[in-house]
C-alpha positions in Angstrom: 78.8 89.7 65.7 81.7 90.4 63.4 83.9 93.4 63.6 82.5 95.2 60.5 78.9 95.1 61.8 79.9 96.4 65.2 81.9 99.3 63.8 79.0 100.1 61.4 76.5 100.2 64.2 78.7 102.4 66.3 79.2 104.9 63.5 75.6 105.0 62.6 74.8 105.6 66.2 77.3 108.5 66.3 75.7 110.0 63.1 72.2 109.8 64.7 73.4 111.3 68.0 75.4 114.1 66.3 72.5 115.0 64.0 70.0 115.2 66.8 72.3 117.3 68.9 73.0 119.6 66.0 69.3 120.1 65.3 68.5 120.7 69.0 71.3 123.2 69.4 70.4 125.0 66.2 66.8 125.6 67.2 67.9 126.5 70.8 70.5 129.1 69.7 68.6 130.4 66.6 66.7 133.1 68.5 69.5 134.6 70.6 72.6 134.2 68.5 71.9 133.3 64.8 75.6 133.3 63.9 76.4 130.8 66.6 73.5 128.6 65.5 74.7 128.6 61.9 78.3 127.8 63.1 77.1 124.9 65.2 75.0 123.6 62.3 77.9 123.8 59.9 80.3 122.1 62.4 77.7 119.3 63.0 77.2 118.8 59.2 81.0 118.5 58.6 81.3 116.0 61.5 78.4 113.9 60.1 79.9 114.0 56.6 83.3 112.8 58.0 81.7 110.0 59.9 79.7 108.9 56.8 82.9 109.0 54.7 84.7 106.9 57.2 81.8 104.5 57.4 81.9 104.1 53.6 85.7 103.5 53.6 85.5 101.0 56.5 82.8 99.0 54.8 84.8 99.0 51.6 88.1 98.0 53.1 87.4 95.8 56.2 87.5 92.1 55.4 84.3 90.1 55.9 
């Protein structure tokens, strides 16, 4: 497996794990502390966006 495929799979795995953790924490915290649930959802969204941006840039710039 080449380097680009390995990095792509790791980053996609991180996106999936982060998204699942964000959704679970949002629904867990929503009843007790809605402001904290919103904060966690925003932080998770920003993290997923950054990982997807890095995935795009890596795929564009890493040699095949």
